[in-house]
C-alpha positions in Angstrom: 91.2 86.0 59.6 92.0 83.6 62.2 96.3 83.8 61.6 96.0 87.6 61.8 93.7 87.4 64.9 96.5 85.1 66.7 99.1 88.0 65.5 96.7 90.8 66.7 96.5 89.3 70.4 100.2 88.6 70.2 101.0 92.3 69.6 98.5 93.7 71.4 96.7 92.1 74.2 99.4 93.9 77.3 99.8 97.6 76.0 101.3 99.4 78.6 98.2 101.6 78.9 96.2 99.1 80.4 98.9 98.2 82.9 99.0 101.8 84.2 97.3 101.8 87.5 95.9 104.2 90.4 93.6 102.7 92.7 91.5 102.7 95.8 92.7 102.5 99.5 96.3 101.4 99.1 96.1 99.5 95.7 98.9 99.7 93.9 100.4 97.2 90.9 97.1 95.9 90.3 98.8 92.1 90.7 98.6 91.1 87.1 98.7 87.5 85.8 99.2 88.5 82.3 103.1 87.5 81.9 102.5 84.1 83.1 99.8 83.5 80.3 102.1 84.3 77.7 103.0 81.7 75.3 106.4 80.1 75.1 109.6 81.4 77.2 108.6 85.2 78.2 110.7 87.7 80.8 109.7 91.4 81.1 110.4 94.4 83.0 108.0 97.4 83.4 108.0 101.0 85.2 105.0 102.8 86.3 104.7 106.4 87.5 101.7 108.0 88.8 101.6 111.6 89.6 98.4 112.8 91.5 97.3 116.6 92.7 94.8 116.1 95.5 93.8 119.4 97.2 90.9 120.2 99.3 89.2 122.5 101.9 89.0 121.9 105.4 85.7 122.1 107.3 86.6 125.7 108.3 87.2 126.7 104.6 91.0 126.8 104.9 93.0 125.6 102.0 94.5 122.2 101.9 97.3 122.2 99.2 98.5 119.7 97.2 98.9 116.7 99.6 99.6 113.7 96.9 103.4 112.7 96.1 104.5 111.4 92.8 105.6 107.8 93.1 106.6 105.2 91.0 107.8 101.5 90.9 109.2 98.8 88.9 107.6 95.2 88.4 108.9 92.4 86.4 108.2 88.3 85.7 109.9 85.2 84.2 107.9 82.5 82.6 109.3 79.3 81.6 107.4 76.7 79.4 109.4 73.5 80.3 106.9 71.3 78.2 103.7 71.3 76.3 101.6 70.8 79.7 103.9 72.3 82.4 105.2 76.0 83.0 106.8 77.9 85.8 106.9 81.4 86.6 108.1 84.3 88.9 106.2 87.6 89.3 107.4 90.7 91.4 105.4 93.5 91.8 104.3 96.3 94.7 100.8 95.7 95.4 100.0 98.0 98.0 101.3 101.2 99.1 100.7 104.7 99.9 102.8 108.2 99.8 101.1 111.4 101.0 102.3 114.4 102.6 100.2 117.5 103.9 102.4 120.6 103.8 101.5 124.7 104.0 99.5 126.5 106.1 96.5 124.3 107.0 95.2 122.5 110.0 96.7 119.0 109.2 100.1 120.6 109.9 101.3 121.5 113.3 103.4 124.7 113.0 104.1 125.0 116.9 101.6 127.4 117.7 99.4 125.2 119.7 102.0 122.4 120.6 105.5 122.3 121.8 106.7 120.7 118.3 106.1 121.0 114.5 105.3 118.1 112.1 103.6 117.3 109.0 100.7 114.6 108.7 102.4 112.1 106.4 102.3 108.6 105.3 104.8 106.2 103.5 103.7 102.8 103.0 105.5 100.2 100.4 105.2 96.6 99.8 107.1 93.9 97.7 105.6 90.7 96.6 107.0 87.7 94.7 104.7 85.1 93.4 106.2 81.6 92.4 103.7 79.7 89.9 103.3 76.4 88.7 101.3 75.7 85.9 99.4 72.5 84.2 97.3 72.4 80.5 95.5 69.6 80.9 93.8 70.1 77.4 95.2 72.6 74.5 92.5 75.2 75.8 92.7 74.7 79.7 95.1 75.6 81.9 95.5 75.8 85.6 98.2 77.4 87.7 98.8 78.0 91.4 101.9 78.9 94.1 103.4 80.3 97.0 103.2 84.0 97.6 105.9 85.9 99.5 105.1 89.3 100.6 107.1 92.2 102.5 105.5 95.2 103.9 106.8 98.4 105.8 105.4 101.6 106.8 105.8 105.0 108.6 102.7 107.3 109.7 102.6 110.6 111.2 99.4 113.0 112.2 100.1 116.4 112.9 98.0 119.3 113.4 94.7 121.0 115.1 92.8 118.8 112.6 93.7 115.6 114.7 93.0 117.0 118.0 94.4 115.0 120.7 96.4 112.7 118.1 98.5 115.5 116.9 102.1 114.5 117.2 101.4 110.4 116.8 104.0 108.5 114.9 104.1 104.9 114.1 106.8 103.3 112.6 106.2 99.5 110.9 109.3 97.9 110.6 109.6 95.4 107.2 108.4 92.5 108.2 107.5 89.1 105.9 104.3 87.1 105.2 103.4 84.3 103.2 100.1 83.5 101.0 99.2 81.7 98.1 97.3 82.2 94.4 95.3 79.9 92.3 93.6 80.0 89.1 92.8 79.0 85.4 92.8 80.1 82.4 90.9 79.3 78.9 91.8 80.2 75.5 90.9 79.7 71.8 93.6 80.6 69.7 92.0 80.9 66.4 89.8 83.9 67.4 92.0 85.5 69.9 90.4 84.3 72.7 92.1 84.4 76.3 90.1 84.7 79.9 91.5 83.6 83.1 90.5 84.2 86.4 93.0 84.3 89.7 92.3 84.3 93.5 95.0 85.8 95.8 94.4 84.9 99.6 95.2 87.3 102.5 98.4 87.4 103.5 99.2 88.0 107.9 102.2 89.8 109.0 103.6 89.9 112.7 104.6 93.5 112.4 106.5 95.1 114.9 106.2 98.9 115.5 107.3 101.7 117.4 104.8 104.4 118.8 105.2 107.8 119.6 103.0 110.3 121.3 103.4 114.0 121.7 100.6 115.5 123.9 102.8 116.8 127.0 102.9 120.4 125.7 99.0 121.0 125.3 98.4 119.3 128.7 100.9 121.7 130.4 99.3 124.4 128.9 95.8 123.6 130.4 94.9 125.3 133.9 94.5 123.0 137.0 90.9 123.5 137.0 90.8 122.4 132.8 92.7 119.5 133.5 90.6 118.5 136.5 87.0 119.0 135.0 87.1 119.4 131.3 86.8 116.3 128.8 90.2 117.7 126.9 91.9 117.8 130.1 90.8 114.4 131.3 92.1 112.9 127.3 95.4 114.8 127.5 95.8 113.6 131.3 95.6 110.4 130.3 97.3 110.4 127.1 100.6 111.9 128.8 100.7 108.3 130.3 101.9 107.1 126.8 104.2 109.8 126.5 107.9 109.2 126.7 110.3 106.8 124.7 109.0 104.6 121.7 106.5 102.3 122.6 107.4 98.4 121.0 105.1 96.2 120.3 103.6 93.7 117.4 100.5 93.4 116.1 99.0 91.9 113.1 98.6 93.3 109.6 96.3 91.5 107.1 96.6 92.5 103.7 93.5 91.9 101.7 92.6 88.8 99.2 91.4 89.9 95.6 90.3 88.4 92.5 91.3 89.3 89.0 89.3 88.5 86.0 90.8 89.1 82.5 89.1 88.8 79.2 90.2 89.3 75.6 88.9 88.3 72.0 89.3 89.0 68.6 86.7 91.0 67.2 87.7 92.1 63.7 90.7 91.9 61.3 93.8 92.8 63.5 91.4 94.3 66.3 90.8 93.0 70.0 88.6 93.9 72.7 90.2 93.4 76.3 88.9 94.0 79.9 89.8 93.5 83.3 87.9 93.3 86.6 89.7 93.2 90.1 88.0 92.9 93.4 89.9 93.6 96.6 88.5 93.0 100.3 89.2 96.4 101.8 86.3 96.3 103.8 88.0 93.6 106.2 91.4 96.0 106.4 92.0 97.6 109.3 95.3 98.7 111.1 95.1 99.3 115.2 98.5 99.0 117.0 98.6 98.6 120.5 99.3 102.0 121.8 96.9 103.8 119.3 94.5 101.1 120.5 95.2 102.5 123.9 94.6 105.9 123.1 91.6 105.5 121.0 89.7 103.4 123.7 90.7 106.1 126.3 89.7 108.7 123.9 86.4 106.9 123.5 85.8 106.3 127.5 86.5 110.0 128.2 84.3 111.3 125.4 81.3 109.1 126.3 82.0 108.9 130.2 82.8 105.4 129.5 79.6 104.6 127.5 82.1 103.5 124.6 84.9 101.2 125.3 85.7 99.8 121.6 88.3 102.6 120.8 88.7 103.0 116.7 91.5 102.1 114.1 94.3 104.0 112.7 92.9 103.1 109.2 90.1 101.1 108.1 87.7 101.1 104.8 84.1 101.2 104.7 83.5 99.1 101.4 85.5 96.8 99.1 87.2 98.1 95.8 85.8 97.1 92.4 87.6 98.4 89.6 87.3 97.7 85.7 89.8 98.5 82.5 87.9 98.0 79.3 89.7 98.8 75.7 90.5 97.8 72.1 93.4 97.3 70.5 94.6 97.2 66.9 97.5 96.3 64.6 98.7 99.1 62.9 101.7 97.4 61.0 104.0 94.2 61.3 106.1 96.2 64.2 103.6 98.8 65.6 99.9 98.2 67.5 97.9 101.2 69.6 95.2 100.9 72.0 92.6 102.9 74.1 91.2 101.9 77.0 88.4 103.3 79.8 89.0 102.5 83.3 86.7 102.9 86.2 87.4 102.6 90.2 84.7 102.3 92.9 86.9 103.2 95.9 86.8 102.1 99.2 84.2 104.1 101.2 83.4 107.6 101.5 84.0 109.5 103.6 87.5 108.4 104.0 90.9 108.7 105.7 92.9 111.9 105.2 95.8 109.6 104.4 94.0 108.9 101.0 91.3 111.5 100.4 89.9 110.4 97.2 86.9 108.3 96.2 87.7 106.3 92.9 88.3 107.5 89.3 87.3 107.5 86.0 90.2 107.2 83.1 91.2 107.5 80.1 94.2 105.8 78.7 96.2 105.2 75.4 99.0 102.8 74.6 101.5 102.1 71.9 103.5 98.9 71.1 106.8 98.5 68.9 107.9 95.2 67.7 111.5 95.6 66.7 111.7 92.0 66.1 109.7 88.9 66.6 111.6 88.4 70.1 111.5 92.0 71.3 108.9 94.0 72.6 108.4 97.9 74.0 105.4 99.4 75.3 104.5 102.7 76.5 101.3 103.8 77.8 99.6 106.6 79.7 96.4 107.5 81.5 94.5 110.7 82.8 92.4 110.0 85.9 89.5 112.1 87.2 89.7 111.4 90.7 86.5 111.3 92.6 85.2 113.8 95.2 85.9 112.9 98.8 84.7 113.6 102.6 87.5 113.1 104.8 87.1 112.4 108.6 89.2 111.1 111.4 88.9 107.3 112.8 87.0 108.9 116.0 84.1 108.9 113.9 83.7 105.6 115.4 82.7 107.1 118.5 78.8 107.5 119.1 77.8 111.5 118.8 81.5 112.2 117.5 80.4 111.9 113.7 80.4 115.7 113.1 83.5 116.4 115.0 85.4 114.0 113.3 84.7 115.5 109.7 87.7 117.1 108.7 86.7 118.2 105.1 86.5 117.9 101.2 88.7 117.3 98.4 87.2 117.9 94.8 88.0 118.4 91.3 91.2 116.4 91.8 93.1 114.9 88.9 96.0 112.3 88.1 98.9 111.7 85.4 99.8 107.9 85.0 102.5 106.5 82.4 104.4 103.4 82.3 106.7 101.6 80.1 107.8 98.0 79.4 110.3 95.6 77.8 109.3 92.0 76.8 111.5 89.6 75.5 110.5 86.0 74.0 113.5 83.5 74.5 
């Protein structure tokens, strides 16, 4: 039983089904530390693809067709066991991101009839993470690890359509920017029963990002009559925003990507069978984006809408709560070369109502995985998941203006889903 449990853990603990990720807010890779906790020298490369389908209805009942884009990414890891006590590793992944675009005939697309331009609402945010780890094992069962983290982020955001009211035509390009943080954790294991547990903390990371912002409101303002310009709220707001129209506004602002905690656990429960679980917390509640020119515009809109009573403006992106996610399953060794697993996943979401750039509220998922060991050195894993995405109400950032919540309500996205699959090649040397 003990020997079998050890072999089973080696064969099944990291099946690809448990690593295919679709998560709340902009969480993507899940930032697993598992490759570094492999025994001996180890390397892996993995590929993940997510194909979500997310559609809904605008508040007037009109259909908003599928706005979610298929995205994919690679991750990789190398772990070196220098001595019995010391180990070193590199983990490369893409922790945060977003890719979406609204198309067709709906209020989140500017078709040129109410403005002098055509544009789609869309977002494209990308990140790269390189974690450098040093591990120390003071006892055979306990190990501690930590190290610096290098992170690079960039993005493009565009709002368009009557659904964004005065901010239709706003563009924001965030140039690629670097930031540094750290991680630390510990792991405990009892090989005889295939038990392994680890707890990992990752710090938040600050980025001094250079951004280029544009506004396109001149056409709407020019279409107003002199009386409307002078006496209506729309005239006052658009008149103020025209001061921001022109060449791109260059500025610098701080982006702080969130801190997180991962808890991973596995144990043998029967001959050739293990149970595994992962729990992840991400501090999205404290994450906000408010670039310089957007802050000026949002502050002016708040002042004009409340006759000067509200001075705080609103954010380009924010979230109402932190994200909690979990993945729980069992793996079974079929024979010396083959193993399979099944896993159930849950994600709490990061708030509801939520932004138009990510209109889902968490999910439930069911995943399957298969691993093949052609030799003792090589491991090939494939896995897939089906995700039932949570229904979400969508709102603009100006919901923060007192009395404006109903006006900022955009619509609802219901009965959506996603398919995800991944493949991984591992090598022991």
